[in-house]
N, C-alpha and C positions, 0 to 999 in steps of 0.2 A: 316674166321673172319668175323662179322656180321656190318655192317655199321650201327653206331648209328647217328641219326637222330641230329643236332648241332640246339641246343636252344639259342638265344642271348636273353638276359632279361636285358631291358633297362630302369633302376633304380627297386630298389629292389621291391619285394612285400612278401606277407605274407609268414611267415615259414611255414604254413600250405601248400600253393600253392607248395613250393618247395619240398615239400614231396612224391610229387604225381612225380617229375622228378626222386627224389634220390632213390627212390624204384622200378622204371622202368629202366630198363637195355639198354632200347631201345631208350635212350636219353642222351645226355651231353650237359652242357649248362654252360653258362659265364655271371656273373652279371656286367653288365657297369655302372658304376655311372657317368663318364664322358661322358657327353651329347654333347659336341663340335662336331661341325659336321666333323672336319677332324678326332678325333675319329671314329664315327660312319661308315665314310666311311671305315675304316680301318677292323671296325670291321664286317661289315656287308656283307664283299664279298663271302663267304662261307657258311654261315648260312642258314638253312632250315628253321627256322620260327622265329619270332621276336613276343617277350611279351613288350607291351608299355606301359607306364604310361601314364606322361602329355608331355613328350617332343615333339621337333619338330622331324617328319621322312619325311625329302624338298624330291625331285625328285633328286636331286641330289646325295644324298643317295642311294636312292630306286634303280637307275637306274645303281649302281654298283654291283649290289646282282645278285651271277649266280646261285645259288640253292632255293632261296626266296621262297617259299610256301603260308604262312599264316601271317598274323601279327594278331596278339591276343591283341585286346585293353583291359585294366585295367579301366573297364567304359563304359558307354553308347556314347558318343559323339568320331568324329575320325576327327574332323576338323585341329587336328594337324597332319594327315599324308596327302600326296598328294593322292591325288583319281585319279587323270589322269594315273602317273608314275604306280601305283599299277596294273588300269585296263589296260593297257600297257602291262605288263610284266606277267598279268592274276594271280597276288597274291590275295589270299581271305582276307577279313577284316574281323575278325571275334570281335563281342562285348560280354560285360559281360553282357546279358539281364537281367538276373533272380536274381540280386544280387543287386542292390544297392534300389531300389523302395521305401520301407521301411524306410531306412533310410534320404532318401532325403525327402519324404513325412513329416517326423516327423520333420526335418530342417526347412521344409519350415512352420509348424505350431509352433515353436519354436519363428521363426523370426515375425510372425502374430501375436502373445501372447505378443510379447518382445517389439512391434512398439506400438501396441494398449493398453498396460498395462502402456507405460512409464519405463519399466527396467531400465534403464540406470538412467533414471532422479530421480524414487525412489532411487533408489540403492545409489544415491551419494547423496542426500538429509540425508539421514540417518549417512552414513558415516562423512559427513563432519559435523555434529551437526545441521542442520535443521530441527529436527523432527518438531518442534511447526512451523513451516511456511509452513505444509504441505498444508495448504488450499490455500495457494497464487502459487499453482504448477501448470503447461499446464496441460488444459484436457487429459483425456483417454476414451478410449470409447471400447465399446462390441462387440462381434461377434457375438453374440446372434443373429438370427432372420436377418442375413446379408447376403448380394448379395456377391457369392463367382466366380469370373471366372479360370476356368482352359483353361489356352492355350496349348494345346495336350494333349492327352490322351491314352498315352502309359502306360506300366505298372506304372509308377512313378503317374502320373495321375490318374491313377484308384487306387492307392493306398492311394493317395490323397485326393478323394473325402470321403472316407471310415473315413478318419478322420473329416473332414469338418463335414460332416453330422452328426459325434457324438458331436459336440457343435451348433447343430441344425440350420446348415445355411444352405443357399438357394443354392446349386449350379448348376452354368451353363458353357457348355463345350464347346470352340472350337473347333472340329479336321475333316475338311472334309473327313479325311481316316476313320473314325470310324460312325458305323449307328448310327441314331435314335434310335433302339430299343436297342443297346448294351449299349447306355449311359443311356436311361431311365429306364434298367434292375440293374444299378446300382445308380439310386437316383437321378441322374442328366437331365438337360433342354439341349438337343443340341441346340445351335446357328450357324446361318451363317454366321452372319455381326458382324466382330470384333467394325468398329466403329460406330455404333449404340448401341452394347451390351455393351459397356467400360460405356457410358455415365450413365448407372444407376446402377455400380457395386462399390459395398466397399470395394472391395479385388481383386488381379489378380495376379494368379501365371502361371510363364513361364514356359513350358516343353516341347521343340522344337530343335531341332537342329540349327547350324546356318548356314548361307546359303543365296545365292544372293537372295530370297523371304523373309527372317526373319531377314534379315540385317538392323539394324536402324526401326524394326517393331515398335518399341513403339518410338515415337516422339512428339517434342511440339507439332506439329499441334492435336495428338491423345491426350497428357496428358491433353491440357487446355480445352477438352472438358469432362472430368472425374470430380467426384463429390470431392467437398474439405474434403470430410474424407477417401477419398482411399487411399488404401495401396497397393503398388505392388512391386512384390517379385521375383526375379530372380536368380535362382539355376539351370538354365540351361546350357547356352554359352552367355561371355561378347559379346556386336556387337548386341545384340536382341534391345537392349535399347541404344538410344542415351545418353552418359554420358551426355554430354553437358546441352542436352535439357532438362534431370533429372533434372540437379541440376538448371537448371533455373526455371524449372516448382517447383519446392519445395522452393525456395527464394520469389518466389510470392503468394506463399502458395494455388499454384492450385493444388493440392493434400498431405496429412497428414504426407506421412510418404512413404520409400522403403528401403526393403530388398536386400541388393547383395552379393550372394556368389562368381559370378564371375565377370571380368571385361575386357574388350577389349583388354587390353597389362596387362599380367599378369605376375611379380606382377605390382599392378597399380603404376605408376608414382607417386613422389611426389608430384608431381605440380596439380594430380587431383583434384576437388575443392569437388569432394564427398567426399574425406578423412576427409574432414574439416566441412562437412557439420553435424548440430545434429539430422538433419531430417533422417540421413539413417543409419540404421543397418548393418554393414558389420562382414563377414566371410570370412577367406583366401582361397578361394574354396575345403570345408571342407564338404560340406553338407553329403559326404559318409564316411565319416573319422568316422565311430563306429568303436567299436574293432570287433564286428559280423559282419559288411559289409567289414571292410578289408579279414578276414577271407573267407567270401565267395567271394569277388574278385576277390582275390588270386587264391582260387581253381578253382573258374570258367575260369580264364585268360587261366592258365593252359590246364585243361580239354578238353578245346577250341581246343588248339592246338593237343593234343592227342588223341581225337575224330576224329578232320580231317584227320591224318595219317591212322586212323584206321577206316575210313570213314562213321562215326556217328555222326557227327557235322550235328547240328538242322539247316534247312533252315533259323529259326527265327532269330538265333542269326548272320548269315551272311548278312553283306552291299550290299545293290543292287547299282553296279557301274554303 
């Protein structure tokens, strides 16, 4: 009897991804929606692979695994997985590196345009019967010929720059791991000093992982040096922006607005002042939640597991631990 690899799927993924397992006789799977620590502890013991979305996979769970060889993340961030215990047990962590770049880049532009053009303000003024009061509304701004800084130039940043150039923006890029030649070939200008560069930017978008180097990277000291018409967008990871500092800067009119798809604590706590700040445009960590992207991520999440066991997994999809 052929041994079937056991796949634990923590939180369901798109049915198109599941079809890859259903038609492959080498695997069996279980979908787990109860993401409590105790339940995950009982489920992880004998599985060979884990597919995971946004739920936490802490050390106390990972250390109980006996056969686990790969954790396939449904997305590109992996701060919900304990890396130290994964490394100790020689568990590979893979990401869906090819799936979400377009969706997230579009979401950044959606936020940028919504904030700069006063989407909520205009929409509510018409719905509330204040059409003739339009000359009294707050100012809106153009993005044409404005300076846009992309911090982090992986696949999402490289997808975003195309859209920014389509709006005839001047794009600057900060990423110490990407060459000047690569950035310039895509129409951007490489910069090496964030603190100096932000002073002349009209918009900033964040696209890097959350770690000890990036936590609170955007803080009050940096925010107060920015232009008053600057818009900052975070569709990467909560915690890169200090939320209290951002709220303070917005209330003091130090910057024009902010777009947040991610938060330090998710879901954000009710007392988080940013939830009541009219200068913030919010979305619930859904930048990649287009139908097309969910199909791509579901398929890539499962394909990464299959490729691993068939020794075909691309190195570019493996997180360096």
